[in-house]
Structure formats: structure tokens, C-alpha cells
C-alpha positions in Angstrom: 55.2 154.7 176.9 52.6 151.9 176.9 54.7 149.1 174.8 58.0 149.8 176.5 59.3 146.6 178.7 61.0 148.8 181.4 58.1 150.8 181.6 55.9 148.0 182.6 58.2 147.0 185.0 58.4 150.3 186.6 54.5 150.0 186.8 54.3 146.7 188.2 52.9 145.2 185.2 55.9 142.7 184.4 57.6 141.3 187.4 61.5 142.0 188.0 63.6 141.7 191.1 63.5 145.1 192.0 67.0 146.4 194.1 66.1 149.9 194.2 63.0 152.3 193.6 62.7 156.1 194.5 60.4 158.7 192.8 62.7 158.9 189.9 64.9 156.0 189.6 64.4 152.0 189.5 67.0 149.3 189.5 66.6 145.7 189.1 68.5 142.2 188.6 69.0 141.9 184.7 67.2 138.5 183.6 70.6 137.4 181.3 73.1 138.3 183.7 76.6 138.9 181.9 78.4 138.6 185.1 77.8 137.5 188.8 76.5 141.0 189.4 74.4 142.7 186.8 71.7 145.1 187.5 69.8 147.6 185.1 69.1 151.3 186.5 66.7 152.8 184.7 64.6 156.4 185.1 61.0 155.9 185.5 60.3 158.6 183.1 60.6 157.1 179.6 63.4 158.3 177.8 64.3 156.0 174.5 67.5 156.8 174.4 70.8 158.9 175.8 70.4 160.7 172.3 67.2 162.0 173.4 68.7 163.4 176.7 68.5 167.2 177.4 70.4 169.2 179.5 68.0 169.6 181.9 68.0 165.5 182.3 71.6 166.0 183.6 70.7 165.7 187.6 68.6 162.4 186.4 71.5 160.7 184.6 74.0 161.5 187.1 71.4 159.8 189.9 71.6 156.6 187.5 75.4 156.4 188.1 75.2 157.2 191.8 72.8 154.7 192.0 74.6 151.9 190.2 77.6 152.9 192.2 75.6 152.6 195.5 74.4 149.1 194.5 77.7 147.7 193.3 79.4 148.9 196.6 76.8 147.5 198.7 77.4 144.1 197.1 80.6 144.1 197.9 82.5 145.3 194.9 83.7 148.7 195.9 87.4 147.6 196.6 87.3 145.0 193.5 85.5 147.2 190.7 82.8 147.2 188.7 81.8 148.6 185.2 78.9 150.7 184.4 77.7 150.6 180.9 75.3 152.7 178.7 74.5 151.7 175.3 72.7 154.1 172.7 71.3 152.8 169.6 71.2 149.4 168.1 74.8 149.2 166.7 76.1 149.8 170.6 73.8 147.0 171.7 70.6 148.8 173.1 68.1 146.1 173.0 65.3 148.0 175.0 64.5 151.5 174.1 64.6 153.1 177.2 67.7 154.7 178.9 69.4 152.3 181.2 72.5 151.6 182.8 74.3 147.9 183.3 76.1 147.5 186.7 78.4 144.7 186.2 80.9 143.1 188.7 82.0 139.8 190.3 84.6 138.8 187.5 87.4 140.1 185.5 85.8 142.6 183.0 88.1 142.5 180.0 88.9 145.6 177.8 88.1 146.7 175.3 84.5 145.5 175.6 82.6 144.4 172.6 
């Protein structure tokens, strides 16, 4: 999608601190971190919201979770814990219309969120 911020990051048109990339997924550090460890994990293919996903996206969605977990573990948070958040729609806090996971760690994360 030509005007999507995250698509532009995937295309290299906007700089980002990329921490992971393969043929389907990109991860990068959040520019406004809410925790000491805060990375976004996104599909390269544009999907505006979780609401738009289809059954055939199940493997890709699972891969996003696996990448988030891998990055948190590599950063040393496997034992102490981390949180993975997906927001769908503006009332949930989704500010960029491109499916993405927030992987957060490095401080106590209260419950309930929001």
C-alpha cells in the first residue's frame, strides 16, 4: 500500500532499526518505546487489520508470534517474561493500519492493560 508507514519501512523508504527480516516478516524497534524492550513485528504483505485476515493467513500470524518470542528471548527476557500485544482498530489503539505485534519487556507490565 503506497501510503502505509509500515509498508514504506519494509520497502526501505523510511529508515528503521530493523532487528529481523525474512521473506515474510520484518521486526524493528518502536520509535516511541513503552518498555525498555519494545519491538514491532509485522508482515511484509500489507494487511490493514486483524479483522481482514483470512484462514490462509494463520501460518503468517503464527510466524509473527514466533518471531516476537525469538526476539524477546534473544534479548534475555525468556525467564523474566514479555508481553505480545496486537491491537485491532482505533478503539483498541491501532494507530497504523498494518497488522503488527508489539513485543514488550524489561519492566513490570501491569494488568489489565489499557
